[in-house]
Short mmCIF file of the C-alpha atoms (twelve columns), coordinates in Angstrom:
data_MODEL
# 
_entry.id   MODEL 
# 
loop_
_atom_site.group_PDB 
_atom_site.id 
_atom_site.type_symbol 
_atom_site.label_atom_id 
_atom_site.label_alt_id 
_atom_site.label_comp_id 
_atom_site.label_asym_id 
_atom_site.label_seq_id 
_atom_site.Cartn_x 
_atom_site.Cartn_y 
_atom_site.Cartn_z 
_atom_site.pdbx_PDB_model_num 
ATOM 1   C CA . MET A 1   -8.913  55.905 -65.761 1 
ATOM 2   C CA . LYS A 2   -12.240 57.600 -66.430 1 
ATOM 3   C CA . HIS A 3   -13.156 54.939 -69.012 1 
ATOM 4   C CA . CYS A 4   -12.105 52.213 -66.580 1 
ATOM 5   C CA . SER A 5   -14.424 53.577 -63.885 1 
ATOM 6   C CA . LEU A 6   -17.242 53.834 -66.418 1 
ATOM 7   C CA . ALA A 7   -16.699 50.196 -67.350 1 
ATOM 8   C CA . ILE A 8   -16.981 49.210 -63.689 1 
ATOM 9   C CA . VAL A 9   -20.309 50.999 -63.382 1 
ATOM 10  C CA . LEU A 10  -21.669 49.350 -66.532 1 
ATOM 11  C CA . THR A 11  -20.463 45.937 -65.372 1 
ATOM 12  C CA . SER A 12  -22.347 46.499 -62.123 1 
ATOM 13  C CA . ILE A 13  -25.579 47.055 -64.075 1 
ATOM 14  C CA . LEU A 14  -25.112 43.951 -66.187 1 
ATOM 15  C CA . SER A 15  -24.294 41.800 -63.179 1 
ATOM 16  C CA . THR A 16  -27.438 42.901 -61.350 1 
ATOM 17  C CA . GLY A 17  -29.739 42.779 -64.359 1 
ATOM 18  C CA . SER A 18  -30.786 39.167 -63.746 1 
ATOM 19  C CA . ALA A 19  -31.571 39.995 -60.125 1 
ATOM 20  C CA . TRP A 20  -33.898 42.799 -61.238 1 
ATOM 21  C CA . SER A 21  -35.770 40.367 -63.498 1 
ATOM 22  C CA . GLU A 22  -35.967 37.790 -60.731 1 
ATOM 23  C CA . ASP A 23  -37.258 40.348 -58.242 1 
ATOM 24  C CA . SER A 24  -39.917 41.549 -60.662 1 
ATOM 25  C CA . ASN A 25  -41.207 37.977 -60.973 1 
ATOM 26  C CA . ASN A 26  -41.239 37.222 -57.258 1 
ATOM 27  C CA . LYS A 27  -42.153 40.544 -55.612 1 
ATOM 28  C CA . LYS A 28  -44.975 42.997 -55.928 1 
ATOM 29  C CA . GLU A 29  -43.746 45.896 -58.023 1 
ATOM 30  C CA . GLU A 30  -42.702 48.896 -55.971 1 
ATOM 31  C CA . HIS A 31  -43.699 52.400 -56.907 1 
ATOM 32  C CA . PRO A 32  -41.392 53.961 -59.564 1 
ATOM 33  C CA . SER A 33  -40.511 56.897 -57.285 1 
ATOM 34  C CA . THR A 34  -39.100 54.557 -54.651 1 
ATOM 35  C CA . THR A 35  -37.545 51.928 -56.929 1 
ATOM 36  C CA . ALA A 36  -33.857 52.492 -57.736 1 
ATOM 37  C CA . LYS A 37  -33.273 52.760 -61.482 1 
ATOM 38  C CA . PRO A 38  -30.394 54.068 -63.634 1 
ATOM 39  C CA . ARG A 39  -30.688 56.266 -66.696 1 
ATOM 40  C CA . ILE A 40  -29.157 54.642 -69.764 1 
ATOM 41  C CA . GLU A 41  -27.285 57.723 -70.944 1 
ATOM 42  C CA . GLU A 42  -23.536 57.926 -71.579 1 
ATOM 43  C CA . TRP A 43  -22.985 61.314 -69.905 1 
ATOM 44  C CA . TRP A 44  -24.900 60.131 -66.830 1 
ATOM 45  C CA . PHE A 45  -22.684 57.092 -66.315 1 
ATOM 46  C CA . ALA A 46  -19.577 59.140 -67.048 1 
ATOM 47  C CA . ARG A 47  -20.578 61.588 -64.318 1 
ATOM 48  C CA . GLN A 48  -21.324 58.726 -61.935 1 
ATOM 49  C CA . ALA A 49  -17.892 57.259 -62.683 1 
ATOM 50  C CA . GLU A 50  -16.338 60.639 -61.906 1 
ATOM 51  C CA . LYS A 51  -18.091 60.713 -58.519 1 
ATOM 52  C CA . ILE A 52  -16.983 57.144 -57.808 1 
ATOM 53  C CA . GLY A 53  -13.395 58.229 -58.402 1 
ATOM 54  C CA . LEU A 54  -13.695 61.266 -56.145 1 
ATOM 55  C CA . MET A 55  -15.358 59.393 -53.306 1 
ATOM 56  C CA . SER A 56  -13.008 56.414 -53.468 1 
ATOM 57  C CA . LYS A 57  -9.987  58.668 -52.932 1 
ATOM 58  C CA . GLY A 58  -11.136 61.779 -51.083 1 
ATOM 59  C CA . GLU A 59  -12.831 62.942 -47.905 1 
ATOM 60  C CA . PHE A 60  -16.028 64.976 -47.923 1 
ATOM 61  C CA . ASP A 61  -17.952 66.466 -45.024 1 
ATOM 62  C CA . LEU A 62  -21.012 67.516 -47.021 1 
ATOM 63  C CA . LEU A 63  -22.991 65.680 -49.703 1 
ATOM 64  C CA . MET A 64  -25.097 67.897 -51.981 1 
ATOM 65  C CA . VAL A 65  -27.647 65.521 -53.501 1 
ATOM 66  C CA . GLY A 66  -30.088 66.432 -56.244 1 
ATOM 67  C CA . ASP A 67  -30.900 67.074 -59.889 1 
ATOM 68  C CA . SER A 68  -30.009 69.868 -62.348 1 
ATOM 69  C CA . ILE A 69  -30.698 72.565 -59.772 1 
ATOM 70  C CA . THR A 70  -27.841 71.219 -57.638 1 
ATOM 71  C CA . HIS A 71  -25.790 70.224 -60.698 1 
ATOM 72  C CA . ASN A 72  -25.839 73.893 -61.774 1 
ATOM 73  C CA . PHE A 73  -23.577 74.857 -58.896 1 
ATOM 74  C CA . GLU A 74  -20.904 73.786 -61.395 1 
ATOM 75  C CA . SER A 75  -22.013 76.414 -63.916 1 
ATOM 76  C CA . VAL A 76  -24.249 79.414 -63.198 1 
ATOM 77  C CA . GLY A 77  -23.952 78.842 -59.450 1 
ATOM 78  C CA . GLU A 78  -20.190 78.271 -59.402 1 
ATOM 79  C CA . LYS A 79  -19.439 81.515 -57.569 1 
ATOM 80  C CA . ALA A 80  -21.815 80.599 -54.739 1 
ATOM 81  C CA . TRP A 81  -20.401 77.070 -54.593 1 
ATOM 82  C CA . LYS A 82  -16.846 78.305 -54.192 1 
ATOM 83  C CA . LYS A 83  -17.891 80.826 -51.567 1 
ATOM 84  C CA . TYR A 84  -20.244 78.744 -49.423 1 
ATOM 85  C CA . PHE A 85  -19.727 75.033 -50.048 1 
ATOM 86  C CA . GLU A 86  -16.190 74.410 -51.249 1 
ATOM 87  C CA . PRO A 87  -14.748 75.527 -47.865 1 
ATOM 88  C CA . LEU A 88  -17.060 72.977 -46.195 1 
ATOM 89  C CA . LYS A 89  -15.513 70.069 -48.153 1 
ATOM 90  C CA . ALA A 90  -18.668 69.468 -50.181 1 
ATOM 91  C CA . ILE A 91  -19.166 67.184 -53.164 1 
ATOM 92  C CA . ASN A 92  -21.767 67.954 -55.834 1 
ATOM 93  C CA . LEU A 93  -23.970 64.885 -56.394 1 
ATOM 94  C CA . GLY A 94  -26.505 66.712 -58.539 1 
ATOM 95  C CA . PHE A 95  -27.356 65.176 -61.933 1 
ATOM 96  C CA . GLY A 96  -29.475 67.118 -64.412 1 
ATOM 97  C CA . GLY A 97  -32.874 65.543 -65.070 1 
ATOM 98  C CA . ASP A 98  -32.784 63.047 -62.211 1 
ATOM 99  C CA . ARG A 99  -35.832 61.820 -60.357 1 
ATOM 100 C CA . THR A 100 -35.850 60.200 -56.933 1 
ATOM 101 C CA . ASN A 101 -35.445 56.686 -58.363 1 
ATOM 102 C CA . HIS A 102 -32.280 57.736 -60.213 1 
ATOM 103 C CA . VAL A 103 -30.787 59.198 -57.039 1 
ATOM 104 C CA . LEU A 104 -31.541 55.971 -55.177 1 
ATOM 105 C CA . TRP A 105 -29.613 54.001 -57.793 1 
ATOM 106 C CA . ARG A 106 -26.677 56.401 -57.723 1 
ATOM 107 C CA . LEU A 107 -26.427 56.203 -53.934 1 
ATOM 108 C CA . ASP A 108 -26.442 52.416 -54.148 1 
ATOM 109 C CA . HIS A 109 -23.520 52.546 -56.582 1 
ATOM 110 C CA . LEU A 110 -21.094 54.877 -54.855 1 
ATOM 111 C CA . PRO A 111 -18.179 53.789 -52.663 1 
ATOM 112 C CA . LYS A 112 -18.845 54.304 -48.987 1 
ATOM 113 C CA . LEU A 113 -16.637 57.045 -47.590 1 
ATOM 114 C CA . LYS A 114 -14.122 55.728 -45.048 1 
ATOM 115 C CA . LYS A 115 -14.684 58.823 -42.941 1 
ATOM 116 C CA . PRO A 116 -18.457 59.356 -42.777 1 
ATOM 117 C CA . PRO A 117 -19.666 62.748 -44.001 1 
ATOM 118 C CA . LYS A 118 -21.122 65.043 -41.381 1 
ATOM 119 C CA . GLY A 119 -24.063 66.297 -43.386 1 
ATOM 120 C CA . ALA A 120 -26.121 66.067 -46.569 1 
ATOM 121 C CA . VAL A 121 -28.430 68.491 -48.339 1 
ATOM 122 C CA . VAL A 122 -31.156 66.902 -50.475 1 
ATOM 123 C CA . LEU A 123 -33.148 68.710 -53.160 1 
ATOM 124 C CA . ILE A 124 -35.014 66.277 -55.406 1 
ATOM 125 C CA . GLY A 125 -38.495 65.573 -56.704 1 
ATOM 126 C CA . THR A 126 -39.328 68.319 -59.179 1 
ATOM 127 C CA . ASN A 127 -38.706 66.016 -62.164 1 
ATOM 128 C CA . ASN A 128 -41.001 63.351 -60.719 1 
ATOM 129 C CA . ILE A 129 -43.932 65.741 -61.034 1 
ATOM 130 C CA . CYS A 130 -44.657 68.718 -63.317 1 
ATOM 131 C CA . TRP A 131 -43.462 67.210 -66.624 1 
ATOM 132 C CA . GLY A 132 -43.002 63.864 -64.870 1 
ATOM 133 C CA . SER A 133 -45.473 61.018 -64.398 1 
ATOM 134 C CA . ASP A 134 -45.777 60.796 -60.609 1 
ATOM 135 C CA . LYS A 135 -48.449 62.193 -58.360 1 
ATOM 136 C CA . PRO A 136 -47.196 64.630 -55.684 1 
ATOM 137 C CA . LYS A 137 -47.697 62.080 -52.874 1 
ATOM 138 C CA . GLN A 138 -45.762 59.444 -54.820 1 
ATOM 139 C CA . ALA A 139 -42.924 61.884 -55.464 1 
ATOM 140 C CA . ALA A 140 -42.885 62.803 -51.764 1 
ATOM 141 C CA . GLU A 141 -42.500 59.131 -50.904 1 
ATOM 142 C CA . GLY A 142 -39.537 59.037 -53.274 1 
ATOM 143 C CA . VAL A 143 -37.930 61.978 -51.464 1 
ATOM 144 C CA . ARG A 144 -38.440 60.147 -48.191 1 
ATOM 145 C CA . ALA A 145 -36.786 57.050 -49.682 1 
ATOM 146 C CA . VAL A 146 -33.717 59.118 -50.604 1 
ATOM 147 C CA . ALA A 147 -33.484 60.498 -47.057 1 
ATOM 148 C CA . GLN A 148 -33.862 56.987 -45.640 1 
ATOM 149 C CA . LYS A 149 -31.164 55.660 -47.961 1 
ATOM 150 C CA . LEU A 150 -28.724 58.362 -46.856 1 
ATOM 151 C CA . HIS A 151 -29.518 57.643 -43.216 1 
ATOM 152 C CA . ASP A 152 -28.954 53.914 -43.755 1 
ATOM 153 C CA . LEU A 153 -25.587 54.602 -45.383 1 
ATOM 154 C CA . TYR A 154 -24.397 57.041 -42.708 1 
ATOM 155 C CA . PRO A 155 -26.582 56.757 -39.558 1 
ATOM 156 C CA . GLU A 156 -24.890 59.624 -37.683 1 
ATOM 157 C CA . MET A 157 -24.957 62.053 -40.596 1 
ATOM 158 C CA . LYS A 158 -27.302 65.049 -40.358 1 
ATOM 159 C CA . ILE A 159 -29.598 65.385 -43.368 1 
ATOM 160 C CA . LEU A 160 -31.297 68.574 -44.512 1 
ATOM 161 C CA . VAL A 161 -34.142 67.872 -46.938 1 
ATOM 162 C CA . LEU A 162 -35.199 70.980 -48.825 1 
ATOM 163 C CA . GLY A 163 -38.672 71.582 -50.118 1 
ATOM 164 C CA . VAL A 164 -38.895 71.441 -53.900 1 
ATOM 165 C CA . PHE A 165 -38.315 74.951 -55.246 1 
ATOM 166 C CA . PRO A 166 -41.210 76.827 -56.871 1 
ATOM 167 C CA . ARG A 167 -41.597 76.634 -60.642 1 
ATOM 168 C CA . ARG A 168 -43.493 78.883 -63.068 1 
ATOM 169 C CA . GLN A 169 -44.170 82.526 -62.398 1 
ATOM 170 C CA . LYS A 170 -47.706 82.467 -61.018 1 
ATOM 171 C CA . ILE A 171 -48.913 80.681 -57.906 1 
ATOM 172 C CA . ASP A 172 -51.964 79.251 -59.670 1 
ATOM 173 C CA . HIS A 173 -49.904 77.407 -62.320 1 
ATOM 174 C CA . PRO A 174 -50.527 73.618 -62.164 1 
ATOM 175 C CA . HIS A 175 -46.814 72.923 -61.645 1 
ATOM 176 C CA . ARG A 176 -46.689 75.267 -58.662 1 
ATOM 177 C CA . LYS A 177 -49.732 73.587 -57.147 1 
ATOM 178 C CA . GLN A 178 -48.127 70.158 -57.498 1 
ATOM 179 C CA . ILE A 179 -44.968 71.394 -55.779 1 
ATOM 180 C CA . ILE A 180 -46.926 72.932 -52.903 1 
ATOM 181 C CA . GLU A 181 -48.764 69.641 -52.449 1 
ATOM 182 C CA . LEU A 182 -45.557 67.570 -52.565 1 
ATOM 183 C CA . ASN A 183 -43.884 69.774 -49.956 1 
ATOM 184 C CA . SER A 184 -46.927 69.571 -47.673 1 
ATOM 185 C CA . TYR A 185 -46.396 65.828 -47.211 1 
ATOM 186 C CA . MET A 186 -42.721 66.035 -46.264 1 
ATOM 187 C CA . PRO A 187 -42.770 66.944 -42.541 1 
ATOM 188 C CA . ASP A 188 -44.946 63.949 -41.698 1 
ATOM 189 C CA . LEU A 189 -43.093 61.550 -44.011 1 
ATOM 190 C CA . LEU A 190 -39.682 62.485 -42.590 1 
ATOM 191 C CA . LYS A 191 -40.528 62.756 -38.900 1 
ATOM 192 C CA . ASP A 192 -39.511 59.178 -38.018 1 
ATOM 193 C CA . ILE A 193 -36.071 59.251 -39.665 1 
ATOM 194 C CA . LYS A 194 -33.374 60.159 -37.167 1 
ATOM 195 C CA . ASN A 195 -31.126 63.172 -37.882 1 
ATOM 196 C CA . VAL A 196 -33.349 64.466 -40.701 1 
ATOM 197 C CA . LYS A 197 -34.750 67.994 -40.900 1 
ATOM 198 C CA . PHE A 198 -37.103 69.474 -43.498 1 
ATOM 199 C CA . LEU A 199 -36.707 73.082 -44.597 1 
ATOM 200 C CA . ASP A 200 -38.742 74.892 -47.253 1 
ATOM 201 C CA . ILE A 201 -36.862 77.955 -48.524 1 
ATOM 202 C CA . GLY A 202 -39.048 78.344 -51.616 1 
ATOM 203 C CA . PRO A 203 -40.677 81.601 -50.453 1 
ATOM 204 C CA . LYS A 204 -37.282 83.320 -50.542 1 
ATOM 205 C CA . PHE A 205 -37.411 83.193 -54.355 1 
ATOM 206 C CA . LEU A 206 -40.851 84.832 -54.516 1 
ATOM 207 C CA . ASP A 207 -42.219 88.316 -54.019 1 
ATOM 208 C CA . GLU A 208 -44.950 89.137 -51.487 1 
ATOM 209 C CA . LYS A 209 -47.639 87.965 -53.939 1 
ATOM 210 C CA . GLY A 210 -45.954 84.644 -54.659 1 
ATOM 211 C CA . PHE A 211 -44.664 85.715 -58.089 1 
ATOM 212 C CA . LEU A 212 -41.462 84.084 -59.355 1 
ATOM 213 C CA . SER A 213 -39.420 86.587 -61.364 1 
ATOM 214 C CA . LYS A 214 -37.070 85.726 -64.207 1 
ATOM 215 C CA . GLU A 215 -34.367 87.530 -62.271 1 
ATOM 216 C CA . MET A 216 -34.533 84.645 -59.801 1 
ATOM 217 C CA . MET A 217 -35.159 81.849 -62.299 1 
ATOM 218 C CA . PRO A 218 -34.829 82.862 -65.982 1 
ATOM 219 C CA . ASP A 219 -36.605 79.720 -67.226 1 
ATOM 220 C CA . THR A 220 -38.927 79.691 -64.176 1 
ATOM 221 C CA . THR A 221 -37.294 76.458 -62.962 1 
ATOM 222 C CA . HIS A 222 -33.521 76.867 -62.507 1 
ATOM 223 C CA . PRO A 223 -32.074 79.568 -60.241 1 
ATOM 224 C CA . SER A 224 -29.964 82.334 -61.736 1 
ATOM 225 C CA . GLU A 225 -26.628 83.352 -60.260 1 
ATOM 226 C CA . LYS A 226 -28.582 85.562 -57.844 1 
ATOM 227 C CA . GLY A 227 -30.925 82.659 -57.118 1 
ATOM 228 C CA . HIS A 228 -27.987 80.421 -56.200 1 
ATOM 229 C CA . GLU A 229 -26.684 83.090 -53.846 1 
ATOM 230 C CA . ILE A 230 -30.092 83.301 -52.159 1 
ATOM 231 C CA . TRP A 231 -30.266 79.521 -51.914 1 
ATOM 232 C CA . ALA A 232 -26.795 79.258 -50.396 1 
ATOM 233 C CA . THR A 233 -27.359 82.003 -47.823 1 
ATOM 234 C CA . ALA A 234 -30.768 80.568 -46.890 1 
ATOM 235 C CA . ILE A 235 -29.242 77.271 -45.770 1 
ATOM 236 C CA . GLU A 236 -25.797 78.479 -44.693 1 
ATOM 237 C CA . GLY A 237 -26.590 78.666 -40.998 1 
ATOM 238 C CA . GLU A 238 -28.329 75.308 -40.884 1 
ATOM 239 C CA . VAL A 239 -25.548 73.590 -42.819 1 
ATOM 240 C CA . LYS A 240 -22.843 74.990 -40.552 1 
ATOM 241 C CA . ARG A 241 -24.792 73.823 -37.486 1 
ATOM 242 C CA . MET A 242 -25.053 70.331 -38.981 1 
ATOM 243 C CA . LEU A 243 -21.348 70.121 -39.660 1 
ATOM 244 C CA . ALA A 244 -20.419 71.487 -36.246 1 
ATOM 245 C CA . GLU A 245 -22.403 68.928 -34.262 1 
# 
């Protein structure tokens, strides 16, 4: 069954390939951050097929959308996931290494839930910048595109967009500066999308001087088990309010 679902996903790409070529000839090229694009990697499509299977058969009240930082709730953050999100009927839509354009493609290629989810949490954008090729403003526009896509899919769903988490230990590191800049654009970019709220919980991972310890993020990018607990508790109240409305 898993291979069958994977075949369906791949067929979808092949069937739309000509349309992509046609669009590129007839339309001005969109920015990469806001242009849906898959990653041609076997594990990525296998994971997408798994999510297609889950969403075609089940009901979920909460969509957790993101990259490896969300994906890691299935490993180092599993305890926090079971404690805080599993009881809320959440599905983990985090894929390691994803940028905003990859999330846009994934959302376009998931079955629409028969019962609309009540809420979504979005954490994406760190891979667009830092080691990525996008400028912070371009990445921010990609985050906005993801929020808009979710709103278009489920207009009544509440969406919590999180600020990109801090990376690197010191506040003057170039990666940290890019993240601060990206997050600064978000309130204005999101203000016109209904049912969307922006929340930056990044400071909760830092000490009073803005230092990011390896206790919080051992590789200075991905939260530890303690970091996942802090993340979960930081949004717990807001998520429960979203789902209750």
